[in-house]
C-alpha positions in Angstrom: 93.4 -55.0 22.0 90.6 -57.1 20.9 92.5 -60.3 20.2 94.7 -60.2 23.4 95.6 -63.6 24.8 95.9 -64.0 28.5 95.9 -67.1 30.8 92.4 -66.1 31.8 91.1 -65.8 28.3 91.1 -69.2 26.6 90.5 -67.8 23.1 93.1 -69.2 20.9 94.2 -71.9 23.4 91.7 -74.6 22.6 93.5 -75.9 19.6 97.0 -76.9 20.8 98.3 -78.0 17.4 99.5 -74.7 16.0 101.2 -74.3 12.6 104.6 -72.9 13.3 107.1 -72.0 10.6 106.6 -70.1 7.3 107.3 -71.4 3.9 109.6 -68.9 2.2 108.3 -69.8 -1.3 104.6 -69.3 -0.5 104.4 -67.0 2.5 102.1 -69.5 4.2 102.5 -72.1 7.0 105.0 -74.9 6.4 102.6 -77.6 7.6 98.8 -78.0 7.1 96.4 -78.2 10.1 96.6 -81.4 12.0 93.8 -83.0 13.9 94.2 -84.8 17.2 93.5 -88.1 15.4 96.2 -87.4 12.8 98.8 -86.6 15.4 97.8 -89.6 17.5 98.1 -92.0 14.5 101.6 -90.7 13.7 102.7 -91.2 17.4 101.3 -94.7 17.5 102.6 -95.8 14.0 106.0 -94.2 14.5 106.8 -95.0 18.2 110.1 -93.9 19.8 112.9 -96.3 20.1 111.7 -98.8 22.8 115.2 -99.4 24.2 115.8 -95.7 24.6 112.3 -95.1 26.1 112.9 -97.8 28.7 116.4 -96.4 29.4 114.9 -92.9 29.9 112.2 -94.4 32.2 114.9 -96.0 34.3 117.1 -92.9 34.3 114.1 -90.8 35.4 113.5 -93.2 38.3 117.2 -93.1 39.3 117.2 -89.4 39.4 114.5 -89.5 42.1 116.7 -91.7 44.3 119.4 -89.8 46.2 122.3 -92.2 45.8 121.9 -92.8 42.0 122.8 -90.7 39.1 125.9 -88.7 39.8 128.1 -89.4 42.9 127.0 -87.5 46.0 130.2 -85.5 46.1 130.2 -84.4 42.4 128.7 -80.9 41.8 127.4 -81.1 38.2 127.3 -77.3 37.9 131.1 -77.2 38.4 133.1 -78.2 35.3 136.2 -78.9 37.5 134.3 -81.7 39.2 131.9 -82.8 36.4 134.6 -83.0 33.7 134.6 -82.2 30.0 134.9 -84.3 26.9 135.1 -83.6 23.2 133.7 -86.2 20.8 134.8 -86.5 17.1 133.5 -88.9 14.5 136.1 -91.6 14.0 136.7 -90.4 10.4 136.8 -86.7 11.2 139.4 -84.7 9.4 142.7 -84.3 11.3 142.6 -80.6 10.6 139.3 -80.2 12.4 140.7 -82.2 15.4 143.9 -80.0 15.4 141.7 -76.9 15.5 140.5 -77.9 19.0 143.9 -78.6 20.5 144.1 -75.1 22.2 140.6 -75.6 23.7 141.4 -79.1 24.9 144.6 -77.8 26.6 142.6 -74.9 28.1 140.1 -77.3 29.6 142.9 -79.5 31.0 144.5 -76.5 32.8 141.1 -75.3 34.0 140.0 -78.6 35.4 143.4 -79.8 36.6 142.5 -83.5 36.4 143.3 -85.4 33.2 141.1 -88.3 34.4 138.0 -86.2 33.7 139.1 -84.5 30.5 138.7 -86.8 27.5 138.9 -86.9 23.7 136.4 -89.6 22.6 135.1 -90.9 19.3 131.7 -91.7 17.7 131.4 -94.7 15.4 128.8 -95.0 12.6 125.4 -96.2 13.6 126.0 -96.1 17.4 123.0 -95.3 19.5 123.5 -93.6 22.8 123.0 -96.7 24.9 125.6 -98.6 22.8 128.0 -95.7 22.9 127.9 -95.4 26.7 128.2 -99.1 27.1 131.4 -99.0 25.0 132.7 -96.6 27.6 131.6 -98.9 30.5 128.7 -96.8 31.8 125.0 -97.3 31.9 122.6 -94.7 30.5 121.3 -92.6 33.4 124.5 -92.7 35.5 127.2 -90.0 35.5 130.8 -91.1 36.3 133.1 -88.3 35.0 136.2 -90.7 35.0 134.4 -92.7 32.3 132.3 -90.1 30.4 132.5 -86.5 31.7 129.3 -84.6 32.2 130.0 -81.7 29.8 130.2 -83.1 26.2 131.0 -81.2 23.0 130.0 -83.1 19.9 132.0 -82.0 16.8 130.9 -82.6 13.3 128.1 -82.8 10.8 124.7 -84.4 11.9 125.2 -86.7 8.9 128.0 -88.2 10.9 126.9 -87.8 14.5 123.1 -87.8 14.2 120.8 -85.2 15.8 119.0 -88.0 17.8 122.3 -89.2 19.3 123.0 -85.8 20.8 119.4 -85.3 21.9 119.3 -88.6 23.7 122.7 -88.0 25.3 121.4 -84.6 26.5 118.8 -86.3 28.7 121.6 -87.2 31.2 124.6 -85.1 30.2 125.1 -81.4 29.3 125.7 -81.5 25.5 126.8 -78.9 23.0 127.3 -79.3 19.3 129.5 -77.6 16.7 129.7 -78.0 12.9 131.2 -75.7 10.3 131.7 -76.3 6.6 135.4 -75.2 6.8 138.1 -75.6 9.4 138.5 -71.8 9.9 135.0 -71.7 11.4 136.2 -74.1 14.2 139.4 -72.1 14.6 137.5 -68.8 15.0 135.1 -70.3 17.5 138.0 -71.7 19.6 139.9 -68.5 19.4 136.8 -66.5 20.5 136.2 -68.8 23.6 139.8 -68.6 24.7 139.9 -64.8 24.3 136.7 -64.4 26.2 137.8 -66.7 29.0 141.2 -65.0 29.5 140.2 -61.3 29.0 140.3 -59.0 32.0 137.0 -57.5 30.8 134.5 -58.9 28.4 132.9 -56.9 25.6 129.3 -57.4 26.8 127.1 -55.3 29.2 124.7 -56.5 31.8 121.7 -56.2 29.4 119.3 -58.9 28.4 117.3 -58.2 25.2 114.0 -59.6 24.2 112.8 -59.5 20.6 109.7 -61.0 19.1 107.3 -60.0 16.3 103.6 -60.4 16.3 102.7 -61.0 12.7 99.3 -60.1 11.2 96.6 -62.7 11.5 99.0 -65.2 13.0 98.2 -67.3 16.1 101.7 -68.7 16.8 103.4 -65.3 17.1 100.4 -63.9 19.0 101.0 -66.7 21.5 104.7 -66.3 21.7 104.4 -62.5 22.0 101.8 -62.4 24.7 102.6 -65.6 26.6 106.4 -65.9 26.3 108.3 -62.7 25.4 106.2 -60.2 27.3 105.9 -62.1 30.7 109.6 -63.1 30.5 110.7 -59.5 30.1 108.1 -57.8 32.3 106.9 -60.5 34.7 103.6 -62.4 34.6 100.5 -61.4 36.5 102.2 -58.8 38.6 105.1 -61.1 39.5 108.8 -60.3 39.2 110.4 -60.6 35.8 113.0 -63.2 35.2 115.5 -60.3 34.9 114.7 -59.1 38.5 114.9 -62.7 39.8 118.1 -63.4 37.9 119.8 -60.2 39.2 119.0 -61.2 42.7 120.2 -64.8 42.3 123.4 -63.8 40.3 124.1 -60.7 42.5 124.5 -58.7 39.3 122.4 -55.6 38.3 121.1 -56.9 35.0 118.8 -54.7 32.9 116.2 -55.8 30.4 115.2 -54.3 27.1 111.9 -55.5 25.6 111.6 -54.6 21.9 107.8 -54.6 21.4 106.2 -56.5 18.6 105.7 -53.5 16.3 109.4 -52.7 16.6 110.7 -56.3 16.3 111.9 -55.5 12.8 114.9 -56.7 10.9 116.6 -53.3 11.4 116.2 -53.4 15.1 117.5 -57.0 15.3 120.5 -55.9 13.4 121.1 -53.1 15.9 121.3 -55.8 18.7 124.1 -57.5 16.7 125.7 -54.2 15.8 125.5 -51.9 18.8 126.6 -48.3 18.4 130.2 -47.3 18.7 131.5 -47.5 22.2 128.4 -49.2 23.5 128.7 -52.8 24.8 126.4 -55.4 23.3 124.0 -57.4 25.5 125.1 -60.6 27.2 121.9 -62.4 26.2 119.5 -62.1 23.4 116.2 -64.0 23.5 114.0 -64.1 20.4 110.6 -65.7 19.6 109.4 -65.8 16.0 108.6 -67.9 13.1 111.6 -69.7 11.5 111.4 -69.9 7.8 111.7 -73.1 5.8 112.6 -73.8 2.1 111.6 -76.8 0.0 113.9 -79.8 0.0 117.0 -79.0 -2.0 116.1 -75.4 -2.7 119.1 -73.2 -3.5 118.4 -71.0 -0.4 117.8 -73.9 2.0 121.4 -74.3 3.3 121.9 -70.6 3.8 118.5 -69.4 5.0 116.6 -72.3 6.6 115.7 -71.2 10.1 116.2 -67.5 9.4 114.1 -65.4 11.8 110.9 -63.9 10.4 110.6 -60.2 11.3 107.8 -57.8 11.9 108.5 -56.5 8.4 106.6 -59.5 7.1 103.2 -58.1 5.9 101.3 -61.3 6.6 100.3 -64.7 5.3 98.7 -65.2 1.9 100.6 -62.4 0.1 103.1 -64.5 -1.8 106.7 -65.5 -1.4 108.9 -63.9 1.2 111.3 -61.2 0.3 114.8 -60.9 1.9 113.6 -57.8 3.8 111.1 -60.0 5.7 113.6 -62.2 7.5 117.1 -62.2 9.2 119.4 -64.8 7.8 123.2 -65.6 8.1 123.9 -63.3 5.1 122.4 -60.4 7.0 125.0 -60.6 9.8 127.6 -57.9 8.7 131.3 -58.3 9.0 131.4 -55.4 11.4 128.9 -56.9 13.8 129.9 -57.2 17.4 128.6 -60.5 18.8 131.7 -61.7 20.7 130.6 -63.1 24.1 126.9 -63.0 23.2 124.5 -65.9 24.1 121.4 -66.3 21.9 118.2 -68.2 22.5 116.1 -68.5 19.4 112.6 -69.9 19.8 111.9 -70.6 16.1 111.5 -73.5 13.8 114.7 -74.8 12.3 116.7 -72.2 14.2 119.4 -74.7 15.1 119.0 -77.4 12.4 117.0 -79.4 10.0 116.8 -83.2 10.0 116.6 -85.2 6.8 113.0 -86.5 7.3 109.9 -84.7 8.5 108.5 -86.3 11.6 105.3 -84.3 11.5 104.1 -85.0 7.9 103.0 -88.6 7.5 100.6 -90.6 5.4 99.9 -94.3 6.2 102.0 -96.6 4.1 104.4 -94.0 2.9 107.8 -93.0 4.3 108.2 -89.6 6.0 108.6 -86.7 3.7 112.1 -85.6 3.0 113.0 -82.1 4.4 116.5 -81.9 3.1 119.0 -83.9 1.0 121.1 -84.3 4.2 120.6 -83.1 7.8 122.3 -79.8 8.6 122.9 -77.2 11.2 121.4 -73.7 10.4 123.6 -71.1 9.0 122.7 -68.2 11.2 124.0 -69.7 14.5 127.1 -70.9 12.6 127.7 -67.3 11.4 127.2 -66.0 15.0 129.6 -68.6 16.5 132.3 -68.1 13.9 132.1 -64.3 13.4 135.5 -62.8 12.4 135.2 -60.0 15.0 134.8 -62.7 17.7 132.1 -65.3 17.9 129.1 -65.7 20.1 129.6 -68.1 23.1 126.6 -70.2 22.3 123.3 -70.3 20.4 120.3 -72.3 21.7 117.8 -73.1 18.9 115.5 -75.8 17.7 116.0 -78.7 15.4 112.8 -79.3 13.3 109.7 -77.2 14.1 109.1 -75.4 17.4 105.6 -75.9 18.7 103.5 -73.9 21.1 103.6 -76.9 23.5 106.8 -75.3 24.8 104.7 -72.4 26.1 101.2 -73.9 26.8 100.2 -77.1 28.6 96.6 -78.3 28.2 94.6 -77.4 31.2 97.5 -75.6 32.9 98.0 -72.5 30.7 101.4 -70.9 30.1 104.4 -72.8 31.3 107.4 -70.4 31.5 109.7 -72.3 34.0 112.0 -74.0 31.4 112.6 -70.7 29.7 113.0 -68.8 33.0 115.5 -71.3 34.3 117.4 -71.3 31.0 117.8 -67.5 31.2 118.5 -67.6 34.9 121.2 -70.3 34.6 122.9 -68.5 31.7 123.2 -65.1 33.4 124.0 -66.6 36.8 127.2 -67.7 35.1 126.6 -71.5 35.1 128.0 -73.5 32.1 125.7 -73.1 29.1 125.2 -76.9 29.1 123.0 -76.3 32.2 120.5 -74.1 30.3 118.5 -76.9 28.7 118.1 -79.0 31.8 114.4 -78.3 32.2 113.6 -79.0 28.6 115.5 -82.3 28.8 113.4 -83.2 31.9 110.2 -82.4 30.0 111.5 -84.6 27.1 112.2 -87.5 29.5 108.9 -87.2 31.4 106.8 -86.9 28.2 108.7 -89.8 26.6 107.8 -92.0 29.5 104.2 -90.9 29.6 103.8 -91.3 25.9 105.1 -94.8 25.9 102.8 -95.7 28.8 99.7 -94.1 27.2 100.3 -95.9 23.9 100.7 -99.2 25.8 97.5 -98.5 27.7 95.6 -97.7 24.5 96.9 -100.9 22.8 95.6 -102.8 25.8 92.2 -101.5 25.3 92.1 -98.5 27.8 90.1 -95.4 26.9 92.9 -93.0 26.0 91.9 -90.0 23.9 93.6 -89.0 20.7 94.1 -85.5 22.3 96.1 -87.0 25.2 98.4 -88.9 22.9 98.7 -86.0 20.5 99.7 -83.6 23.3 102.3 -85.9 24.7 103.7 -86.6 21.3 104.0 -82.9 20.4 105.4 -82.1 23.9 108.0 -84.8 23.6 109.1 -83.9 20.1 109.2 -80.2 20.9 111.2 -80.6 24.1 113.6 -83.0 22.4 114.3 -80.4 19.6 116.2 -77.8 21.7 119.9 -77.9 21.0 122.9 -75.9 22.3 125.4 -75.0 19.6 128.7 -74.2 21.3 130.9 -75.6 24.0 128.6 -76.6 26.9 131.4 -75.6 29.4 131.5 -71.9 28.4 129.8 -69.5 30.7 128.8 -65.9 30.9 131.5 -64.1 33.0 129.0 -62.1 35.0 131.7 -60.4 37.1 133.6 -59.2 34.1 130.6 -57.6 32.3 130.7 -53.9 31.5 
């Protein structure tokens, strides 16, 4: 087709600041075009926490030295060696804590060493370096007897901030859970225990890829051609991630690519609700716009981060209709998502912070995105489904940018996505899936700090360079696992 994007055709790749996310009330992009100079100014005027940046820099150096980081005899891919912890806010309701008692006991029996299974607390205002210091460990080191490697943070991001979990995830394998009612926690815990103990799980060896390509829309054009298609089919004649994962996992996985024209709301529903007697997939990977609503809008809590479908007729045609997107309310009671893992590459697909880090005017505070930070309703609905919840949902807090897919001068960069898929279907704990994204976050944090320092010292550092690093850092930081990071796909029990 005439507007095809390939790694050899740079059309559409020259402007790396794309406009991801669709405003449900206008049908247009959520954020106006941003120049390199605008992005560079925001990065310089709102630098990252210097203590955290320095700690990340130190941790990154430690990871390159064999005897630092985790002990040489601790395999971090093995929960029984790396340990597991659950973290509650100090004021969390007792009923919520009680809901996790069966899961805590399950992990104790699984691991067999109470020294590396812990129930910890978070206190108001603690940053990750302070929190770790309170537990007698330095940021960058992993000592399971002090703080286990797999960490489940429970509660609202109003109590345990998004940034705390994202910073902790640089070193540890972190998952998050929050539901508005206790029964959501109870259903998730019951689902995990049922999945772990069943002789046969309800999923097949299928990996499904779904991604629309909306009319006159560069972001979904990029994600369709440079992400979904090469992941499912292989890039430039190479083997697909499915073929490679099958060989690595020693499991005959199959892939199903739902092409852009058929990436409709109805076909996404069919993934969540497979036909009678047919097992559902073990993994669903989607790439689309996530929709956003104005601050405080009545639909924001229930439909922020909903997945825009191919049914959307295109920008500039007015407000969205419910037929255009898949939200939590569209997940039926008779859906069958038990044991499913989802990866949603979309804006707000995991959560929404209180303030907008991408919209900034000098001398004014950041624009408010929501009255309070919150996790998105669709992953919450998937994880707490009454027929059995999904194992985990990976999504994005804030906007997802094309910097996840494209690096300036290097073209498409699929390795973090390939590794996430490979680690998941290989049966590693889900907390392992975001390792590459966390490495990108750490590396770009260090580089951004250094480049800003160089520019302040008078070096000739371009706005484009700072803008790219800032977007790359913020985008990689935004990936979040919702669910217990110790759960894993039981590859040998798949149908």
